[in-house]
N, C-alpha and C positions, 0 to 999 in steps of 0.2 A: 781808209780809216774814217774819213768824214761822212761818207755815205752810209757806212755801217752804223756809226754813232747816231746819225740823224734818224735812221730807220728804227733802231732799237729804242731810242727815246720816244719816238712817236707810238710805237707798239706798247711800250711800258705805260705811257700816259693814257692809253686807251684800255688799260686793264689786262694786257697780255703779259704773262710772267715767264713763259717759255717760248722761245722763237727758234725757227729753223730757217736756214737760207740755202738756196740751191745756187751756189756760185760755181760757174763752169767756164768762165773766161779767164784763162791764164796766159797772158802775153808774156814776152820776155822781160818786160818791165814790171810784171806783177805775178811772179811765180810763187810768192809767199802770201797770197791773198787770204787764205784761211787762217794763217798765223796772225795776221793783222786783225781779222775779225774776232779771233779768240781773245786777243788783247783788249779789244773794245768791250767785249762781253764781261771780261774779268773786271775791267775798270768800272763798269756800271753795276756789276753784281747781278747780272741777269742770267737765267738758265738758258742754255742753247744746245740744240742738236744741229750742228753745221754739217753740210754735205760737201765732200770733195767731188765737185763736178768735173766734167771733162768734155773736150771736143777733139777728136783726132781725124775726122773725115772732112777735109776741106773741099773747096770747089774743084781743085785739081784732080780729086779722086771721086767725084760724083756726089759729094756732100754739099751742104748749104753754107757753112761758115767760111769766111775768108781765110786764106792760109796763114795770115799774121796772128791768128788767135787759136790755131790748133797746135797740139803738142804731140811729141813722139809717145807712142803707147807705153813703152817701157818706163819712160819718165813719169807718166801718169800713175802707173802701177807702183813704182818705187815710192813716189810721194804719198800715195794713198796709204801704204803700209807705215811710212814715217809718221803721218798724221794720226793714224790709229794708235800707234805705240805712244805717241807724245801726249795726246789729248783725250782719248776715249776712256771715260770712267764707267765702270760697270756696277758700282755699288749703289745702294739705295740713296736717293737724293742727289745723284750725279749732277754736277753743274755744267759739265762739258762732255758732249758726245759727238762722235763722227759717224756719218753714213756715206756710202759710196754712191755717186750719182752721175753716171754718163748722161749728158744733156738730153738726148733723145735718139731714137733709132736712126734718124737721118743725119746725125752729126758724129757718130762713132761707128767703128767696125763691129761686126758680129763677134770677133775674137775679144775685143775689149769688153763687150757686154758679158761674155762668158768668163773671162778672167776676173772681172770685177765681182761676179757672182761667187767664184771660188774663194777669193780673198774674204768676202763678206762672211761666207760660211766658216772659213778657218778661224776668223776672229769673232764670230757670233755678233755681227752688226747688221744694220739694216741697209737696204738698197732703195734708191729713189730715182725716178726719171719722169719726163713728160711722156704721156701716152694718150692717143685718141683725142687730142684737143680739137683738131680740125679734120674735115673731110680730105683736104689736100695731103695731110700726114698719112691718112689711111691709104690713099692712092699711091703715095711715094713708097710706103712699106711694101705694098703688093708688087710694085714695079721693081724695086730694088732687091727684095728678098723672096718674092714669089709667095708671100703669105700675109695674112692680116696681122694686126698689131698683137693680139692676144696669142695667136699661134707663134709669133716671133718671140714673145715674152717667154713662152714655155720652151721654145727651141734653145734659148740662151740660158736657161736655168733660173729664171726669175719668177716663175709662177708659184709663189709660196708665201707663207705668213710673215716673212721679214721684209716684204716689199711694199712700198707705197708709191702711188702714182699721182702726178699732178693732172688735174682736169678730168680725165676719164669720161669724156662726153659721148663719143660715137662707138659704143659697144652694142652689138646685137644681143638678142635674148640668150643665145647659146654661150656667148662670151661672158655675159653677166653671170650665168650659172657657174662657169668655170672659175671666174674671179672670186665669186662668193665661196665656192668649195675650197679654194686655196686660202681664204681669209685675207685677201689682199686689201690694203688700205687705199682709199681715194681721198685726195685733198681737193675739195670743192672750192673753186675760186670764182664766186659769182660776179663780182664787179669786172674782173678781167674778161670773163666769158661774155658779159654784156657789152663791154667796150669794143671787143674784137668781133662781136656777133658770131662767136664760135658755136653756140648752142647751149643747151641746158643739160646738166648732169642728171642721170637717172638715179637719183639718190635712193628712193624708196625701193626700187627693184634691186639695186645693188645690196642694200641693207638686208632685204628679205632673203637674198641668196646667201648671205653670210659675210659680205664685205664690210669694211669699217669706213665710216664717213667722218672726215674732219674738215675744218675750214681754214683757208689761207687767203691772205690779202694779195698774193702774187707780187711782182716787182713793179718798179716805176715805168717800165716799158709798156705795161698794159693796165696799170692802176696808179693814178697820181697821188694816192694816199695809202698809208699803212695803219689805218685806224681799225683795230680789231672789233670793237663793239659795233661800229658802223657796218663792218663786213658781215657780222652776224645778222644784222637787220636786212642787209641785201640778200643774204642766203634765204632768210625766211620769205621775203617778198618774191624773189625769183622762183623759188620752189612752189610757192602758192599758185603762181601762174600755171604750173604744170599739174599740180595735184589737188589744188583747192585749199581753202583756209582751214577746214576742219582737220585735214591730215597733216598740215605743216603748222604746228602751234609754236608759240614763242619758246615753250619748254623744249620742243624738238630741236629748234635752231640752237638754243643755248647748250643743249647736250652735245650736239655736233662740235661746237666750239671748245668745249671743256673736256669731258671724258672721252668723246670721240676723237678729238685731235691728239690727246695723250696716247690713246690706244693705237692710232695710226703710226705713231713713232715708237710703239711697243713699250710705252712707259706705264707701269702699273702703280707707280708711287706718286703720281700727280694727276690732275684733271678732275678731282672732286674733293669736297670737304668731308673728310671721314677720318675716324681714328686710325692712326698708323700711316696716313698720307703726309706728304710734305706740306709745310705751312706756306703755301703759295695762295694769296688771297687778292681779290680785286673788290674794292668797295666803291659804291656809287651813291651820290646824293641826288635827291629828286627835288631840289629847290630852285631849278631854273624854270623859266616861264613856260617852256613846252610841256612840263610835267603837271602844271596846275590842273586840278580836278581829277587826276588819275587816281584809281582806286586799287589797282593791282600793281604793286611796285615792281615785280619781276617782269610783267608784261610791259610796263611803262618804259623800261630800259630800251626795248626794241620798238614798240609802237609809237612812242613819243620821240624817239631818236636821241638816246644818250650819246655823247661824243667824247667824254673824258671821265676817267676814274678820279675819285677824291683821294683814295689811298690805294697803294699796291704794295703787297708784301711778297718777297721772294726768299725762300728758305728761312723764314722766321724774322727777316729784317725788313723794316719799312724802307721801300725805295721811292715811293711817291707819297707825299703828305700835302694836303690842301692843293691837289692837282699840280704840284711842282716836284720835279725829280730831286731827291736829296743830294746835295753836293754838286749839282750840275748847273752851270750857267747856260740855260737853253738859248738865250739871245746870242751868246758867243758861238754855240754849236751851229745855229742857223747862219750867222755871218760867215763862218769858216766854210760851211758847206756851200753857201751861195757863191762865195768867191771861187771855189773849185769848179762849180758848175759853169760859172761864167768863163773860166779859163778853157774848159772843154768846148764850150760853144764857140768861142773865138777861134780856137784851133781848127774846129770843123768847118768854119766858114771863112 
């Protein structure tokens, strides 16, 4: 509850109006994690596409996760269907949606990947997983399944336009072409990729092939902040290292973060300011010292380093006014979250 609330508050304060979370750790003490997250999103009035993640392949069976955090696969599938029926809204302007998200190829079985794909097709929802983030993952996939990651994606029924992948760094040209042809989405996480030295996503090649690029902040295990406008700046700068400044403009980075990210989650009702779209808006002021002398306000957001929204609107309602979340005592949120973090640290040590 406290970690979700803190993260959603930080995202909202940085101009993010729709958030997705890949929660895949369901211990016996936390089987209702997604329900808790839905409650927090409702409390804040933020739009969410939450994923029912999963890990079923523990160390005892050749996977990476400890046995204490893996679940029985039938339990995972039953709970996935329960969450879809309880929370997934299909209508225009949906505030809560569910996607199915086995953590990664090395933490679930092939059967769970395939069964998740079948359920997603039956209920017309999206699929999400980590893929090709590191070279070690590629090697593991070849050793475990005898195929590369994109081959495995196709083998399990995931290579289609309702799938989006986190990171997507280590694809070869042939795989990029296949991902593009299938209109797969890629969530580019620049800060995480730099922190872990994972590599640089081939965004322009993927886009040219037909894939969709969005931007994610990733989690606190590989990014100690959830500031979306700063993440857009990181995406612009990291991609400039690969492609040059003329090809990666501030408009390109902002497009990835808005319309691109909405399209990754297959949302046509959000992601741009246009007639018929939802009234989700982020407004920024340029009255801080770093913006002095700037002449292009849109470029200044990224080049000068905006950190907070002045206002944010979700579904026509102001949620942030004067850089404060309406109805939320942010100092209390931080105190409660810090107390929980301290408890975890003390238990671990």
